[in-house]
C-alpha positions as CSV (number, residue, x, y, z in Angstrom):
1,X,-13.5,10.6,6.1
2,X,-14.4,7.5,7.5
3,X,-11.9,6.4,10.6
4,X,-9.8,2.9,9.2
5,X,-7.2,1.3,10.9
6,X,-5.9,-1.6,10.8
7,X,-4.3,-4.4,13.3
8,X,-1.9,-7.2,12.9
9,X,-1.3,-9.0,15.9
10,X,1.4,-11.6,16.4
11,X,0.6,-15.4,18.0
12,X,2.8,-17.2,19.2
13,X,1.7,-20.4,16.8
14,X,2.8,-21.5,13.8
15,X,2.1,-24.7,13.3
16,X,-0.8,-26.3,14.0
17,X,-3.8,-24.8,11.5
18,X,-6.4,-25.4,13.4
19,X,-5.2,-23.6,16.5
20,X,-4.0,-20.5,14.5
21,X,-7.6,-20.4,12.3
22,X,-9.6,-20.3,15.5
23,X,-7.6,-18.0,16.7
24,X,-7.7,-16.0,13.2
25,X,-11.2,-15.9,12.4
26,X,-12.6,-14.6,16.0
27,X,-11.7,-11.0,13.6
28,X,-14.9,-11.9,11.5
29,X,-17.0,-12.5,14.5
30,X,-17.0,-8.2,15.1
31,X,-19.1,-6.5,12.0
32,X,-17.7,-4.2,10.3
33,X,-13.7,-6.1,10.4
34,X,-12.3,-7.9,7.6
35,X,-10.0,-10.0,7.9
36,X,-6.9,-9.4,5.4
37,X,-4.6,-12.3,5.8
38,X,-2.8,-15.0,8.0
39,X,0.3,-15.5,7.5
40,X,1.8,-18.9,9.4
41,X,5.5,-19.8,9.6
42,X,6.8,-23.1,10.6
43,X,10.2,-22.5,11.8
44,X,9.4,-19.6,13.9
45,X,6.0,-21.2,15.6
46,X,4.5,-17.6,14.5
47,X,1.3,-16.6,12.8
48,X,0.8,-12.8,11.3
49,X,-2.8,-11.8,11.3
50,X,-4.2,-8.6,9.4
51,X,-7.3,-7.3,9.8
52,X,-8.9,-3.8,9.4
53,X,-12.1,-1.8,10.3
54,X,-13.2,1.0,11.7
55,X,-11.5,1.7,15.2
56,X,-14.1,0.3,17.7
57,X,-15.1,-2.6,16.2
58,X,-11.0,-3.4,15.1
59,X,-10.3,-3.0,19.1
60,X,-12.9,-5.7,19.6
61,X,-11.8,-7.8,17.3
62,X,-8.1,-8.0,18.4
63,X,-9.6,-8.4,22.1
64,X,-11.1,-11.5,20.9
65,X,-8.4,-13.0,19.2
66,X,-6.5,-12.3,22.5
67,X,-8.8,-13.9,24.5
68,X,-8.8,-16.8,22.2
69,X,-5.1,-17.2,22.0
70,X,-5.2,-17.0,26.2
71,X,-6.8,-20.3,25.7
72,X,-5.7,-22.4,22.6
73,X,-1.6,-21.4,23.5
74,X,0.5,-22.7,26.4
75,X,3.5,-21.0,26.5
76,X,5.2,-23.1,29.3
77,X,5.8,-25.7,26.2
78,X,6.1,-23.2,23.5
79,X,9.6,-23.2,21.1
80,X,10.6,-21.4,17.9
81,X,12.9,-19.3,16.0
82,X,11.6,-15.7,16.9
83,X,12.0,-13.8,20.2
84,X,8.5,-13.8,22.0
85,X,7.2,-13.4,25.5
86,X,3.3,-14.0,25.3
87,X,0.6,-16.2,23.0
88,X,0.1,-12.7,21.6
89,X,3.1,-11.6,21.7
90,X,2.4,-8.1,20.1
91,X,-0.6,-6.0,18.8
92,X,0.1,-3.0,17.0
93,X,-2.7,-0.8,16.2
94,X,-2.3,1.0,12.2
95,X,-3.4,4.5,11.7
96,X,-4.8,4.0,7.8
97,X,-7.1,6.6,7.1
98,X,-9.3,9.4,8.7
99,X,-7.1,8.8,11.9
100,X,-3.9,10.8,13.3
101,X,-1.4,8.5,15.5
102,X,-2.4,10.0,18.6
103,X,-6.1,8.6,18.5
104,X,-4.7,5.4,17.4
105,X,-2.2,5.3,20.5
106,X,-5.7,6.0,23.0
107,X,-7.1,3.1,21.2
108,X,-4.3,0.7,21.8
109,X,-3.9,1.9,25.4
110,X,-7.7,1.6,26.1
111,X,-7.1,-2.0,24.6
112,X,-4.3,-2.9,26.6
113,X,-6.5,-1.8,29.8
114,X,-9.1,-4.5,29.2
115,X,-7.1,-6.9,28.1
116,X,-4.7,-6.5,31.5
117,X,-8.2,-6.2,33.6
118,X,-11.1,-8.5,31.3
119,X,-7.9,-11.2,30.9
120,X,-5.5,-10.7,33.4
121,X,-2.4,-10.7,31.2
122,X,0.5,-8.7,31.8
123,X,0.4,-5.8,29.3
124,X,3.2,-3.4,27.9
125,X,2.1,-0.3,26.0
126,X,4.6,0.8,23.4
127,X,5.9,2.3,20.7
128,X,3.5,5.2,20.4
129,X,1.3,4.0,23.3
130,X,3.9,3.8,25.7
131,X,3.8,5.4,28.8
132,X,7.6,5.8,29.1
133,X,10.4,6.7,26.6
134,X,12.4,2.7,27.0
135,X,9.0,1.0,26.2
136,X,8.7,3.1,23.2
137,X,11.2,0.0,21.7
138,X,9.7,-3.0,21.5
139,X,13.2,-5.0,22.0
140,X,13.1,-3.0,25.2
141,X,9.7,-4.6,26.6
142,X,10.6,-8.2,25.0
143,X,13.9,-8.4,26.4
144,X,14.7,-11.8,28.8
145,X,11.4,-13.1,26.5
146,X,9.1,-15.8,28.5
147,X,11.9,-17.0,29.8
148,X,12.8,-13.9,31.4
149,X,8.8,-13.3,32.5
150,X,8.8,-14.6,36.5
151,X,11.8,-11.7,37.5
152,X,10.8,-9.3,35.1
153,X,7.1,-8.4,36.1
154,X,8.0,-7.9,39.2
155,X,10.6,-5.6,39.4
156,X,9.5,-1.8,39.6
157,X,11.2,-1.2,36.5
158,X,9.8,-3.5,34.7
159,X,6.2,-3.6,36.3
160,X,3.4,-4.7,33.4
161,X,1.4,-1.3,32.6
162,X,-1.9,-3.3,33.1
163,X,-2.6,-6.9,34.5
164,X,-1.0,-8.5,36.7
165,X,2.8,-8.5,38.1
166,X,3.1,-11.8,39.4
167,X,3.9,-14.8,37.5
168,X,0.3,-16.8,38.5
169,X,-0.9,-19.6,37.0
170,X,-2.4,-17.9,34.6
171,X,0.3,-15.9,32.8
172,X,2.3,-18.9,33.0
173,X,0.3,-20.2,30.7
174,X,-0.8,-16.9,29.1
175,X,2.7,-14.7,28.9
176,X,2.2,-10.9,28.2
177,X,1.2,-8.8,25.5
178,X,2.9,-6.0,23.9
179,X,0.2,-3.1,22.5
180,X,1.0,-0.2,20.7
181,X,0.4,2.2,18.2
182,X,2.7,2.6,15.4
183,X,3.2,3.5,11.8
184,X,3.3,0.6,8.7
185,X,6.4,-1.6,10.0
186,X,7.1,-4.2,6.8
187,X,8.4,-7.3,8.2
188,X,11.0,-9.1,5.5
189,X,13.1,-11.7,4.8
190,X,16.4,-12.0,2.5
191,X,16.7,-15.3,1.7
192,X,20.4,-16.6,1.5
193,X,22.4,-19.2,-0.4
194,X,23.5,-20.6,2.9
195,X,22.5,-22.4,5.7
196,X,24.8,-20.5,8.4
197,X,23.3,-18.8,10.9
198,X,26.5,-16.9,12.1
199,X,26.7,-15.5,8.4
200,X,23.2,-14.7,8.5
201,X,23.8,-12.6,11.9
202,X,27.1,-11.0,11.0
203,X,25.0,-9.7,8.2
204,X,21.9,-8.2,9.8
205,X,24.9,-6.8,12.3
206,X,26.5,-5.1,9.5
207,X,23.1,-3.0,8.7
208,X,20.4,-2.8,11.2
209,X,20.3,0.5,12.6
210,X,21.5,-0.9,16.3
211,X,24.4,-2.3,14.9
212,X,27.2,-4.5,16.6
213,X,28.8,-4.4,20.4
214,X,32.7,-2.9,19.8
215,X,34.8,-5.2,20.9
216,X,38.9,-5.0,21.9
217,X,41.3,-7.0,19.8
218,X,39.4,-9.8,17.8
219,X,36.4,-8.5,16.4
220,X,34.4,-12.1,17.3
221,X,36.0,-13.2,20.5
222,X,37.7,-9.8,21.6
223,X,35.9,-7.9,25.2
224,X,32.7,-6.0,24.3
225,X,33.8,-2.4,25.5
226,X,31.1,-0.5,27.4
227,X,30.6,3.3,28.1
228,X,30.8,4.8,31.8
229,X,27.8,3.4,33.0
230,X,28.4,-0.1,31.8
231,X,26.4,-0.7,28.7
232,X,28.0,-2.1,26.0
233,X,29.3,0.6,23.4
234,X,27.6,0.1,20.0
235,X,28.6,0.2,16.4
236,X,25.9,1.4,13.9
237,X,25.1,-0.4,11.0
238,X,24.1,0.8,7.6
239,X,20.1,1.0,7.7
240,X,18.6,4.1,9.9
241,X,15.2,2.7,11.2
242,X,15.6,-1.0,11.2
243,X,15.8,-4.2,13.2
244,X,17.4,-7.3,12.3
245,X,18.9,-10.9,13.0
246,X,19.9,-14.1,11.6
247,X,18.7,-17.2,11.6
248,X,17.9,-20.7,9.8
249,X,14.7,-21.6,8.9
250,X,14.2,-25.7,8.4
251,X,11.4,-25.3,6.4
252,X,12.8,-23.4,3.7
253,X,16.6,-25.1,4.7
254,X,17.9,-21.8,4.1
255,X,19.6,-19.1,6.8
256,X,17.8,-15.3,6.4
257,X,18.5,-12.1,7.8
258,X,14.8,-11.5,9.2
259,X,14.5,-7.7,9.1
260,X,12.3,-4.9,10.8
261,X,11.9,-1.4,8.6
262,X,10.1,0.5,11.4
263,X,9.6,3.6,8.9
264,X,9.5,3.0,5.6
265,X,10.2,6.6,4.7
266,X,13.7,7.1,6.3
267,X,14.7,3.0,5.0
268,X,12.1,2.0,1.8
269,X,12.4,-1.8,1.2
270,X,14.2,-2.1,-1.8
271,X,17.3,0.5,-0.1
272,X,17.1,-2.2,2.5
273,X,17.5,-4.6,-0.2
274,X,20.2,-3.4,-1.8
275,X,22.1,-2.7,1.8
276,X,21.6,-6.2,2.6
277,X,22.9,-7.4,-1.5
278,X,26.2,-5.7,-0.2
279,X,26.8,-6.9,3.0
280,X,25.8,-10.1,2.0
281,X,28.2,-10.1,-1.5
282,X,31.2,-8.5,1.0
283,X,30.6,-12.2,3.1
284,X,30.8,-14.2,0.1
285,X,26.9,-14.8,0.0
286,X,24.1,-14.2,-2.5
287,X,20.6,-13.0,-1.4
288,X,18.6,-14.9,-3.6
289,X,15.0,-13.6,-2.7
290,X,12.6,-11.6,-0.7
291,X,9.8,-12.7,1.4
292,X,7.3,-10.4,2.6
293,X,5.2,-11.6,5.9
294,X,2.3,-10.4,6.5
295,X,1.4,-7.4,4.3
296,X,2.9,-4.5,1.9
297,X,1.1,-0.9,1.0
298,X,0.7,-0.6,-2.3
299,X,3.2,2.7,-2.4
300,X,6.3,-0.2,-1.6
301,X,5.9,-2.0,-4.4
302,X,5.7,1.0,-7.0
303,X,8.7,2.6,-5.3
304,X,10.6,-0.6,-5.7
305,X,9.8,-0.6,-9.3
306,X,10.8,2.8,-10.3
307,X,13.9,2.6,-8.7
308,X,14.8,-0.7,-10.2
309,X,13.6,0.6,-13.8
310,X,15.7,3.7,-12.8
311,X,18.9,1.4,-13.0
312,X,18.1,0.2,-15.9
313,X,17.8,3.7,-17.5
314,X,14.4,2.4,-18.5
315,X,10.8,4.2,-18.9
316,X,9.1,4.6,-15.4
317,X,5.8,5.8,-17.4
318,X,4.4,1.9,-17.6
319,X,1.0,0.7,-16.0
320,X,0.8,-0.2,-12.6
321,X,0.6,-4.2,-13.4
322,X,3.5,-3.5,-15.0
323,X,5.8,-1.5,-12.4
324,X,4.9,-4.4,-9.2
325,X,5.9,-7.1,-11.5
326,X,9.3,-4.9,-12.1
327,X,9.5,-5.0,-8.5
328,X,8.2,-8.5,-7.6
329,X,11.2,-9.7,-10.4
330,X,13.6,-7.6,-8.8
331,X,13.8,-8.2,-5.6
332,X,12.7,-11.9,-5.4
333,X,10.0,-11.7,-3.7
334,X,8.7,-14.9,-5.9
335,X,11.5,-16.7,-4.5
336,X,10.2,-19.6,-2.4
337,X,6.7,-19.3,-3.2
338,X,4.1,-17.0,-5.5
339,X,3.8,-13.2,-5.0
340,X,0.5,-12.5,-5.4
341,X,-0.3,-8.9,-5.1
342,X,-3.9,-9.4,-4.9
343,X,-3.5,-11.0,-1.4
344,X,-0.6,-9.1,-0.7
345,X,-0.9,-5.8,-1.1
346,X,-3.6,-4.0,1.3
347,X,-5.5,-1.6,-1.0
348,X,-6.0,-4.3,-3.0
349,X,-7.0,-6.4,-0.8
350,X,-9.5,-3.6,0.9
351,X,-10.9,-2.8,-2.6
352,X,-11.6,-6.6,-3.2
353,X,-14.9,-6.2,-1.1
354,X,-16.2,-3.7,-3.6
355,X,-18.4,-5.0,-6.7
356,X,-19.4,-2.2,-8.2
357,X,-19.7,-3.4,-12.1
358,X,-17.3,-1.0,-14.2
359,X,-16.9,-0.1,-17.6
360,X,-13.5,-0.2,-17.9
361,X,-13.1,-3.4,-16.4
362,X,-14.9,-5.0,-19.8
363,X,-13.6,-6.8,-22.8
364,X,-13.3,-4.3,-25.5
365,X,-16.2,-6.4,-27.6
366,X,-18.4,-5.9,-23.8
367,X,-18.2,-2.6,-23.6
368,X,-18.8,-2.0,-27.2
369,X,-21.9,-4.1,-27.2
370,X,-23.3,-2.3,-24.1
371,X,-22.8,1.1,-25.9
372,X,-24.8,-0.1,-28.5
373,X,-27.7,-2.1,-26.6
374,X,-30.8,0.2,-25.5
375,X,-29.5,1.5,-22.1
376,X,-28.9,5.2,-21.8
377,X,-25.6,4.2,-20.1
378,X,-22.8,4.3,-21.3
379,X,-23.0,7.4,-23.5
380,X,-21.4,10.2,-25.1
381,X,-19.1,11.3,-22.4
382,X,-17.7,7.6,-21.7
383,X,-16.9,6.7,-25.1
384,X,-15.2,10.6,-24.5
385,X,-13.4,9.4,-21.7
386,X,-12.4,6.6,-22.7
387,X,-11.1,8.2,-26.7
388,X,-9.0,10.9,-24.6
389,X,-7.7,7.8,-22.5
390,X,-7.0,5.9,-25.9
391,X,-4.9,9.3,-26.8
392,X,-3.3,9.4,-23.8
393,X,-2.1,5.7,-24.1
394,X,-0.9,6.0,-27.7
395,X,1.3,9.0,-26.8
396,X,2.5,7.1,-23.9
397,X,3.1,3.9,-26.3
398,X,5.6,6.0,-28.3
399,X,7.4,7.9,-25.2
400,X,7.8,4.8,-24.1
401,X,9.4,3.2,-27.3
402,X,11.5,6.2,-27.7
403,X,13.1,5.7,-24.2
404,X,14.3,2.2,-25.2
405,X,15.4,2.8,-28.3
406,X,18.9,2.0,-29.3
407,X,21.0,4.6,-30.2
408,X,19.2,7.3,-27.5
409,X,20.1,6.3,-24.2
410,X,21.1,9.8,-22.9
411,X,17.7,11.0,-24.1
412,X,15.7,7.8,-22.5
413,X,14.8,10.4,-18.8
414,X,13.2,12.7,-21.2
415,X,10.8,10.5,-22.6
416,X,10.3,9.0,-19.4
417,X,8.6,11.6,-18.5
418,X,6.4,12.2,-20.8
419,X,5.5,8.6,-20.6
420,X,4.4,8.8,-16.6
421,X,2.6,12.1,-17.6
422,X,0.8,10.1,-19.9
423,X,0.3,7.3,-17.5
424,X,-1.3,9.6,-15.0
425,X,-3.5,11.5,-17.7
426,X,-4.8,7.6,-19.3
427,X,-5.4,6.9,-15.6
428,X,-7.5,9.8,-15.1
429,X,-9.7,9.7,-18.0
430,X,-10.4,5.8,-17.8
431,X,-11.6,7.1,-14.4
432,X,-14.0,10.1,-15.7
433,X,-15.9,7.1,-18.3
434,X,-17.3,5.2,-15.2
435,X,-17.9,8.6,-13.5
436,X,-19.6,10.1,-16.5
437,X,-21.9,7.0,-16.0
438,X,-22.7,8.2,-12.5
439,X,-22.9,11.2,-13.0
440,X,-25.8,10.2,-15.2
441,X,-27.7,7.5,-13.1
442,X,-27.2,10.4,-10.0
443,X,-29.3,12.8,-12.3
444,X,-31.8,9.4,-12.4
445,X,-32.0,8.7,-9.0
446,X,-32.9,12.3,-8.4
447,X,-35.9,12.0,-10.6
448,X,-37.0,8.8,-8.9
449,X,-37.3,10.6,-5.3
450,X,-40.9,11.2,-4.1
451,X,-42.6,14.2,-4.6
452,X,-45.9,13.6,-2.7
453,X,-45.3,16.8,-0.2
454,X,-44.4,20.7,-0.5
455,X,-40.7,19.0,1.3
456,X,-40.3,15.9,-0.7
457,X,-40.9,17.9,-4.0
458,X,-38.1,21.0,-2.6
459,X,-35.3,17.9,-1.7
460,X,-36.1,16.5,-5.1
461,X,-35.9,19.2,-6.7
462,X,-32.1,20.6,-5.3
463,X,-31.0,16.8,-5.7
464,X,-31.8,17.3,-9.5
465,X,-29.8,20.9,-9.4
466,X,-27.0,19.5,-7.6
467,X,-27.1,16.3,-10.0
468,X,-27.1,17.9,-13.4
469,X,-24.8,20.3,-11.9
470,X,-22.4,17.1,-11.5
471,X,-23.2,15.7,-14.7
472,X,-21.5,19.2,-16.1
473,X,-18.2,19.4,-14.2
474,X,-17.6,15.5,-15.3
475,X,-17.5,15.8,-19.0
476,X,-15.6,19.7,-18.0
477,X,-13.0,17.4,-16.0
478,X,-12.4,15.3,-19.6
479,X,-12.2,18.0,-21.9
480,X,-9.4,19.8,-19.4
481,X,-7.8,16.6,-19.0
482,X,-8.3,15.0,-22.8
483,X,-6.5,18.9,-23.8
484,X,-3.1,17.9,-21.3
485,X,-2.6,14.7,-23.9
486,X,-1.8,17.2,-26.4
487,X,1.5,17.9,-25.2
488,X,2.6,14.5,-25.6
489,X,1.0,13.8,-28.7
490,X,3.0,16.6,-30.1
491,X,6.2,16.0,-28.3
492,X,6.0,12.4,-29.6
493,X,4.9,13.7,-33.1
494,X,8.1,16.2,-33.1
495,X,10.8,14.4,-31.5
496,X,10.0,10.8,-30.5
497,X,10.6,7.7,-32.5
498,X,10.4,8.4,-36.1
499,X,8.7,4.9,-36.8
500,X,6.2,5.5,-34.4
501,X,5.3,8.9,-35.9
502,X,1.8,7.7,-37.2
503,X,0.6,6.5,-33.9
504,X,1.6,9.7,-32.0
505,X,-0.7,11.4,-35.0
506,X,-3.7,9.2,-34.2
507,X,-3.2,9.7,-30.4
508,X,-3.8,13.5,-31.0
509,X,-6.9,12.5,-33.1
510,X,-8.5,10.7,-30.3
511,X,-8.1,13.4,-28.4
512,X,-9.0,15.8,-31.0
513,X,-12.2,13.5,-30.6
514,X,-12.5,13.3,-26.8
515,X,-12.9,17.2,-26.2
516,X,-15.4,18.0,-28.9
517,X,-17.6,14.8,-27.4
518,X,-17.0,16.3,-23.8
519,X,-18.1,19.4,-24.7
520,X,-21.3,18.7,-26.4
521,X,-22.2,16.7,-23.1
522,X,-20.7,20.2,-20.8
523,X,-23.5,21.8,-23.3
524,X,-26.5,20.0,-23.2
525,X,-26.1,19.4,-19.6
526,X,-25.8,23.1,-18.6
527,X,-29.3,23.5,-20.6
528,X,-31.6,22.2,-17.4
529,X,-28.9,24.1,-15.0
530,X,-30.7,26.9,-13.1
531,X,-27.5,28.6,-12.0
532,X,-26.3,30.4,-15.1
533,X,-23.7,32.0,-13.5
534,X,-22.3,29.1,-13.0
535,X,-23.3,27.9,-16.5
536,X,-22.1,30.8,-18.6
537,X,-18.7,30.7,-16.7
538,X,-18.3,26.9,-17.4
539,X,-19.4,27.0,-21.0
540,X,-16.7,30.1,-21.6
541,X,-14.1,28.2,-20.1
542,X,-15.4,25.0,-22.4
543,X,-15.4,27.2,-25.6
544,X,-11.8,28.2,-24.7
545,X,-10.8,24.9,-24.6
546,X,-12.2,23.8,-27.9
547,X,-11.1,26.3,-29.3
548,X,-7.6,26.0,-28.8
549,X,-8.2,22.0,-29.4
550,X,-8.9,22.8,-33.0
551,X,-5.5,25.0,-33.1
552,X,-3.5,22.7,-32.0
553,X,-5.2,19.6,-34.0
554,X,-3.9,21.9,-37.3
555,X,-0.7,22.4,-35.6
556,X,0.2,18.2,-35.1
557,X,-1.4,17.6,-38.1
558,X,1.2,19.8,-40.0
559,X,3.8,18.5,-37.9
560,X,2.8,14.6,-39.0
561,X,2.5,15.5,-42.6
562,X,6.1,17.2,-42.7
563,X,7.1,14.3,-41.3
564,X,5.6,11.2,-43.7
């Protein structure tokens, strides 16, 4: 599996677009790195940049961005609402796929060493790249901010991990940088219907894990109580794995609770949103919406959509697009500006580079015309998979209608389970529409291989056999998945919305045709495979599925007639 990491550097410039773009676009000068997002904030005077790629390429891109920021940003004149201590304030590496956190941390340390040595910038390694426990927390590394650096870096306790430990003219200009390795962190701002920073801070203290200092007597002005070490005694907030402060954003004319969700497995976005809403309500304030800074993993919004649908006792068996819409509207992600998933969800941005033309992305008319053309693909295998997808879609539709039927509120969850299964089967069968065509194309490619020498002939023959085997496996998979749809269609005929019994019946007929069509493709392709043991085994299984299909179709149609 290809190793992919994400880099999310934060630069202390949010107003000058010329400077911002000059820094961010340094990432694009490295081959294999994709710049995903540039998110400037005027009031915070800070920009969050996101790019991804293979580890070595991403580290090179990060180095170039840090170097450019050192050249263009002067921390001696920087002002902003967000805590900061350097031109490149923080530069985390995040494992995305094919790489462990431990490996990512090693890349972060190597990058930190290079930045400290070659650029002369004091660097602190934090989170999973930290060398000591007290430096894991970014807030500890950044304590005192830029203004406290002259004294901080000269102390033994806070000597930088890499780079100079003296406040030179160069350091005065660049400040320090924190480089680390961490899990996905979601930076989010909760919009409040108030202009009070004090109230926003109070809400932040209510919910953040660190909480607020315990005071003697008056909760606001009383003396802060300390432990035997002299450290403040803290009253923890209600949300684990969160950091938060309150501030006023002149750009929007409102106060916000600014929060980092440092572990979304412990505190998901939707749970944090609900808790901030509760804390705000207790103080007579309303959360009007949420602003996500930078990018977000798709699962965060899917989980949120499911959470809010459950609260409404609505079916969870809806499309991904609709699920995202529920999440956006439930949390007010489009409160201040449009929220476009194609620009904010990391998986969509990564997929945008893939230029493959998919059959399932065509209009119905274009798909039919493409099938009718003289091209041999798409053929019966793709059409069979599509029929199966239509059968799943019809069964899912009846489940969703039943889940929301008046008077059936106590049954919504059972129907929702059917709808979720139907959505999953529909999506897999839609994948098989294109996969069947890809399998056919693999055979054609194999036949096109050179055959001038004995070695080439042997390689060509092996490629043909491998491609042929896959061209059997794909329609067999279509058979199995399509057959699973019968369960949904039968249940909807039997106990679904009675007004939609014929829709479920048509779904069952689509499934029957899908299984039959895929069976024919398995059988014809099996004739070209030399591995007869494999052929005999898969044909036996395919015949069993076909026999069960005929039985199930008969049962469902008899049930349909009894309902009409």
